[in-house]
N, C-alpha and C positions, 0 to 999 in steps of 0.2 A: 414611581415611574422607573421601573428597571432599565439596564443598561440599554437595552436593546433597543428599547423606545422612545431611550434618548436619542440614540443611535440613527434612526430612523427619521425622529422627527426633525432633529438637525440637518438631514440629505433634505427633505423638502421643505425647511425652510432657506437655506442657502439654493436651492435649486441644482442639487449636486443630483440630477435623475438622469443620465446619462441613458440608462435604459426606456425612459420614458419616450416615447414618440410623436405621441401628441394625438394619439388617433387610434382605432380599432385596429389591432393587427390585420392584415386580410386572412394569414390564414384562419383566423378563429370570426373574421366579421365572412367569410365562404361557408362558414362551418355552422353557425347561426343562421345564415339566410335558407340553410334547408331543414330547419327544424317547423316541424308544423304546429307544434304540442304548444301555446300560450302557457299553458298553465305548469310546467317543470317548474319545478322549485329548484332554482339554481344559486352557484355558493362561489364566489371568486372571491380563494382565500387571499392575502397580501394583497390587497387588490391596486392597492395607491390610489392614482388618481381614476384611474378604474374606467375607462374609455368604453370599454369592452360593456359595464354594467349600463352605462349611459346609452349605447346603442339598442342592448336588450330593451331596456326600458323603453326607447322612445317604439320600437317594433312592435311592442302592443307585451311583453313580456313582464308581466305584474308581480313574479314572485321570486327577483333577483336581489341576492342577497351580499354584500359584501364586509369581507373581514378586515381590517386591518391593526397591525400594533400601533400605528403611528395614527393620532389623534389627527396630526397636522394633514396627513393623506385626507383625511373622509370629510375632515374640513373644507378641504378646497374642493370635495365632488359636493359636498354638499353646496359651494357657491357658485360654482360651473352649472348646475343641473338642480337646481330649485324645487321642480318638480317630484325629483327621484325618494322617494318617503326613506323619513327620517328613520324610523324605525327597522329599517332594512341596511342603515350603516351600522357596522358592529365594530366596537371599538375592544378587541380581542386579540391576544394568542391564539394562532389558529389549534392549538394543542389542547386548549384549554375550550375548545367549543363544544357545546353539548347539543344536537340536532341531527333531523335528517334531509338527505335532500338527493333529486332525481340526477345533479350533475354538480359535479365541478369542472370551471374552466381554470385553467394552468394557464398562468402568461406572468412570468419572471420570479412568479413568486418561490417555487423548487429551489433554483439555482442561487438566492438568495440566502437561502438560510444555509447554515454550517453544514458541511457535507456529510455528518457525524447523525446529524438528524433525518437523514434519510428515508432510515428503515420507519422509523417512528412516523415522515409522512405517513410512509405508503400506508401504515396500519391505521394511523389516522383518516385517513381519504377513504379508507376501505369502512370502514366504520361509521363516517357521517354518511357514507353512500345508502340506500334503500336496495332493494333487492334489485340486481338488472342495473343500479344507476352506474352513470358512466363518466371516466375521470379521463377527458379531453382537453388538448390544448400543446403549446410547446415545450422540449427541453434543449436545452445548450448540447452538441454535438461537436467539443471542443473540448483542446487538454483541460483537464481540472486543473484549479488555481486553487490554492490554498491558505493565501492572503487575506484575498476581501473578496467579498462578492463581484461579479457575479461568479460562483465559482461552475466549472465545466464538468464534464463528464463524458459519457461516451455510452453506444446502445447495449454492447452487451451488458456493459453495469447495471442499467436500465431493467432491462429484459430479467437482469436475476433478481433485482429489486422486487418487481413487478409480480412478475411470475407466479409465485406463489398465491396470490391474494386476487390477480386480476385475468380476465383473459386478455393480451392483445391483439386486439383487432388491427390496430396500424401501430406501428412504430415507426417512419419512414424519413426521409428527409423531406423537408417542405419545399414545395416545387413554388410555392408562393411569398417566400418571405420578401420582407423588405430586402434590396438592394446591401445593406452593408451586414446583412446576420445570410445572403444567399450562402446554400449548402453549410451551416451552422445551427441547424435547426433540423429537431425532429417533431413531425408531426405526431401526436398521441392519441389513439383513441382504446380505451381502455375500458371492459366491463366487470363490475364485480363480481367474483366468483360464488355462486353460492356457498354454505358453509352444508359439506356433506355428515 
């Protein structure tokens, strides 16, 4: 078990999960509700308790995968949602994943990893997505803090990071964030650029 796994396991065991709102976030729920194709292969990286995965599964999406470095977080999902396929709960470091997905849903993972890994995150997301695959979700639009997660950032930084590898279809302040995050989240919809 590495230091990151121990850190996140401890957070879940102690209930130190301030990022966890206890239900699918409204911006992601609204996005999921307009998805018509139920066979999409979807990854939720650093999914934690993953209410998004539960919601997707309950809406008939059967190719939903949650990857998390914390075994405790994955066990929490199993206990809460026993009908969710156990084989779709991947105990792994995101950067070690080897698979292909149509959609990556981003919800509090990007802001949880050290900012020095952000370029690596962009490259890995691009690698994991199928042609024309999408990266959709929320990024914090708050001053960058370097002490501990959540690490913030701003739109200009994100644009510079993602633009070489993704077409930025949407990167705007989320209008339907929960009240305590109102004005502090960017909703993103990014499409993988095809290789020239």
